N, C-alpha and C positions, 0 to 999 in steps of 0.2 A: 603552682597549685599543690598543696600538701596532700600526702597520702595518709590514709587511716585504715586500720584493720580491726575488726571485731570478730571474735570467734570462740568456739568451744571445740574440744576434741576428746579423744578417748582417754587422754591423760587428765583432763579436768572435769569430765562429766560422765556419769554412768550411762548405760544403754537406755535406761528408762527415760532420762532427760533428753538424750541425743535424738531419740526417735520422735519426741514431741517437737523438737526444734528443726527437724529435717525439712528440706524443700524438695519433694518429689517432682519429676518433670512436669506434671499437669498443673502445678501451682507456682512454679518458679517464675514464669512470665509475669503473673500478677504481682508477685513479691518484688521483682525487679522494677516494675513500673511504679510501685508505691515508694520504694526507696529513692528512685530517681526523682520523684516528685517532692522529696523533702528539701527544705530550704538549704541552699548553697551546695547541694550535691551535684557535681558535674558529671561523674562517671561512676559506674558500679558493676561489679561482678560478684555473683554468689556461687561459692563452691560448696556443694552439699553431697557428702558421701556417707557411708555407714559409720565412719569413724570421725567425721568432722562436719561442722557447718561454719563457714567463714564468709564474711562480707568485706570485700575489698572496695574502698571508696576513694574518690578524689574530690576534694572540696575547693570551692572558689574562695580566694583570699580577699578580704576587704582591703582597700587601699592602705589603711593605717597599719594593718598587720604585715604588709609587704616590707615595711621599714624595720621590722623587728628582727632580732637574731633568730636563725632557723630553729634553734632548740626551744626558744621561747614560743615560737609559732607552733611547734610540734606539741609541746606540753599543753598549750592553751587549747588546741584542737582536741586533744585527748580528753581533757576535762570537760570542755563545752559540749562535745558531740557524742561521747560514749553513752551518756545518759539518754540522749535522743534516740540512738540506735537500739539500746536495750529496751527502752519503752516501746519502740516500734515492734521489735521482735516479740515482746511480751503480748502486745495487743494483737499482733497477727496470729499468734499461736494460742491465744487465750490462757496465758500464764501470768504469774506475778513477776514483776521486774526483778525483785530480790532473788527469785529462784534462778534466774539466768545470770544475774550479776555475780553471784558468788562462785560461779564456775567458768567465768569468761576471761579471756585475755584480750589485751589491746596493744597495738603497735602503731607507731607513727613514723613518717619519713623513711629513712633508709632501712629501718628495722622491718618495715613492711616488705621491702624488696628482698631482704635477707631471708625472712620467714617464707615467702613464696618460693624462693629458690630451694630452700630446704624441703618444703613440702613437695615440690615438683620432682626432686631427686629421690623422694621416698625416705628422707632422713627423719621426718617427723611422723612417720606412719607407725602403726602398731607392728607391722612387719617391716623391719628395717630394709630399705632399698626396694620395696615392692614397686613394680613397674606400672600397675594399673592406674595409680593416682594421676600420672601425667596425662593419660588419655581423658580422664575425668575432668581435669582442669582445662584442657583444650576444649572439651565440649562445653564447659561452663562459659568460657570466653566466647565461643561461637554463638551461644544463646544471647549473650549480651550484645554482640555485634548485630545479630538479626533484629533485635529490638531497638537498636540505635541508642543504647545507654552506656556505651563505652567508646572512647575516642582514641586519639593518638597517644596521649600521656599515659593513661593506665594500660592501654594496649602495648605500649613500649615496655612497661614493667613486665608484663606477661611474656612477651616475646623474648625478653632477656632471660627470664626464668627457663623458658623452653630450651634456649641455646645452652644454658649452663647444665641442664638436665642431660642433654645429649652429650655434652663434654664429659660429664661424670660417668655416664654409661660407657663411653669410649675409652676413657683413660684409667678407670678403676675396675676392680672386680666385684663391685657392689651388686651386680645382677647375675653373677655366674651361678650361684647355688639356688636351687628351686625353693625359695622361701616366700610363701604368700599365704593369705587367708585360706585359699583353696587347698594349697599343699598341706597347711597345718590341719585342716579338717580331715583330710585323708590320713595324715599321720596319726591323728587322734583315733580314728577308726581302726587303724592297724594296731595301735597299742591295746585297744580294748578287745579286739577279736583275734589278733595275732596273724591269722590267715584269712585274707579277704577273697580269695579266688572263688570260693563256693557260695559267697553271699549275694543276695539280691538287693539292688540299690534303687531307690526312688529319688530322682532329682526334680525339684520344683523350681521352675523359672527357666529362662532361655537367654540370660545375659552372659557377659564375659566370665563372671565368677563360676557359674554353673558349667560353662564349657571347660574351664580349667579344672574343676573338680572331676568332670568326666574324663578328661585327659589323664589326670593322675591316677584315677581308678583303673583305667585301662592299662596304664603302665604297671600297676600292681597285679595285673592278671584278672581283674574283675570282668566278667563277661555278661552278666545279667543286669542291664541298666534300663530303667524307664525314665524318660524325660516328660514331665507334665508341665503344661503352660496354658495360659488363657487363650493364646493364638496357636492353633495347631501347626501352621506353616513354620513358625519360629521354632517350635519343638522339633519338627521334622528336620530343620536345618542342622541342629546340633546332633540329633539322633543319627542322621545320615553319616556324620563324620566318624562315629564310633560304633556303628553297627548296633545301635540301641533301638528300643521301642519308644513310641511316643503316645501321649494321652492328653486329654483336656483336664483342666482343673476340676471339673465336675466328676471326673472318674477317680479322683484321689482316694476316696473312701474304699473303693474296690481294689485299687492298686496297693493301698496301705497294708492290706492283709498279707501280702507276699513280701513286703519290704523288711529286710533286716537292718538296713541303713537308710535314713531319710536325710537329705541335705536340701535346704531351701534357701533361695536368695532371689527375691522379687522386689518390685517397687510398690507393692500393695500397701495401702494405708490401713487396712484392717487385717487381722490374722486370717490365714487361709486354713489353718489346721487347729482344731479345738480339742479340748480334753475328752469330750464325748466320743469323737471319731476315733481317737487313739485307744480309748478303753474298749470300744467295740471291736477294733482290729485285733487288739491283744487277746481278747476273749476267743476270737476265731482262731488265733494262732496258738491257742492253748498256753498262753502266757510265755511264749518263746520271746526272749528279750529283743528290744528294738532300740537302736541308737538313733537319736534325732539331733541334727546339728543345724541351728538356725543362724545363718550368716546375714540376715536382712536387718535393716534399720529403716523404718519401724519393723518390729518382729513379725515374722510370718506364722510362728507357732505360739499359741497361748502359753504364758508362763506356768499356768496350772498343770500343764502336761507333765511337768517335772515331778508332780506329786503322785503320778500314776505308777503303780507297781509295775516293774519290768520295763518301764519306759525311761530311758536315760537321755535327758535333754541337756544340750549345751548351747549357749548363746555365743555370739561373736566375742564377748568379753571373757567367756570361760576358757577359750582356747589360747589365751595370752601366754600361759605357761609353755605350751607347745611351741609357740612362736619364739619365745625368748630362748629356748634351747636351740632352735634352728638358725637364729640370726647371729650367733656369736662369731661365726666365721666372717661376717660382713663388717665387723666393728673397725678393723684396720682400714678397710676400703672407705668407711665412713669418714675417718680422719682425713684421708686424702681428699674426699669430696668437700669437706669443710674448707680446705685451703682453696679449692677451685671456686667455691661459692664466694669466699671473701674477695677473690680476684674479680669475680663477676659483679659484686656490689661496687667495688672500686671503679670498674669499667663503666657501670651504669651512672654513677655519680659524676664521673668525668664527662660522660655524654650529655647529661642534663646541664651541667655547668657550661659546656660548649654551646648548647642550644640557647641558654640564657643570654649568651653574648651575641647571638644572631641579630636580635632586634636592635641592640645598641650599635652594632657594626653597620646595619642597614641605615639607621638614622644618621650615623656619622657620614656614610657615603652620600646619602641623599643631600645632606647639608653642604658637603664639599662640592657636589655636582651643581647644586643650585647657585652657589657662589661663583663657580666657574662659568656657568651659562650667562649669568647677569653680566659678569665682567667681559666675557667674549662679545656679547652684544654691544656693550659700551665701546669696546675696542673697534668693532666693525664700523660703528657710527663715526668714530674719530678718523678712521682711514678714509671713509667716504667724504669727510670734510677736507681731506687733503693733508692731514697731519703726517709728519714724518713717520715711516714705518718703525724705525728703531726706537723713536720716542714712545710710540703707541705700545710696542712690545714691552719696553721697560715698565711702563705704567701698568700694563696688564699683569705682569709678574708680581710687581709690588702690591697691587690691590688684592690679588688672590692671596698672597702670603699674609698680608696684614689681617685680612678677614678670617683666615684659617687659624691664626695664632692668637687672635684677640681674646676669645673666651677662655682658652687655656691659660693665657698670661694673667688675666684678671683673677682666675681661681688660684693660680700658684702664688700670686702676691698675697691673696687673702689667707691661704694656708700657711704661708711663711709668717705672716703677722700673728696668726693664732697658734703658732708653734706646732703645726701639724706637719712635721718633717717627713712622715711616712708618705704623704701624697707627693711630695717633691721627689722622693726616691722612686716612687712608682712611675712618675712622669719621665724621669731619666731612663728607667727600664723600658717604658712603653715606646719612647721615641729613639731609643738607642743612643742617648747623648754621650755615653762614655766610650762609644766606638770611634776611636780616632781615625781608623782606616776606612770608614764607611764610604767616603767619596774618593 
């Protein structure tokens, strides 16, 4: 069953399009069910983060396709099915197919395995080597498992990627330096304000990214932090770790007045902070500058906020320069990771090929055992009739041997007549016919 990947990421699509194609937790189940219902789709996993949306699929092969060269199958599936998936994506998100097609990428076969391994290791991230993506991919797989839309085949691909990601983290220095979107956000704030210790910060959201931002701020000496979230208990959980205050989203306009830095990262489908609220807060602040960093996709802060005087708005795409400066030290480790990934792809392909042999081996054994059972019963009847034991055993051995070698003998004669010498060589290798000392 062939693999197929359709995706967009930060390298191929801007944030405006990425947020339109994102699958937040509340709708990913519906999306998975619809894709799983498409013709010939056997398994599906959707990975959707602020920097990428990717659909990993396994298709059922028609009987006639199974006879084709693997590359032909791969190319045919790419051509036949990428349009289907693009059209589905466009329909699901109310977009034009062309809008998605021009910024999408497609992989088939082993290239899907290779790409997933790179993504899991953080080699395809905006932040080279960032560790959060692995947890996000594991969560995506778990959702598909809960909905029974992923099985052993695609599941094996993901488990292999997780194993390689662990190996890369263990054997290289790709994760040693603190380079992440959260770290880049704090670095950006430090470049603008130089001294963060006396500044007041408002964090919107209660996920992993906000927690990392809070941790980096505290490491920089920031003491005045407010965590605002839709659920107060989640805000309290993060605030408690950093001796911060917490608030509900409804309190943001009030807390905004005191905020020198605002960092937001939620899964909201609609902006949480608009131009009017920022204008009112700045007026009360007597136009004291405010830095706003929006790490969410879809965006939490309206783009028009960037037009407000004294409001300095940065989206996740805007901090790419900061990230590039910080990730140079990881490039050597990334080269080592590439080698590990190639070993991982090779290991996966060998595993799949060995699994492909299981069915043939089982059929071969079943046929041999069936022949044995028939001939043993025939031998028992001969013994019951009083025939000589030695004669019965000789007949038994000869019958089993003749039936086992009959089909291979016919095929070898046919191959020889047709000039297919490779089959004869393979038969010699398979049965060890050149091993003179075997007996």
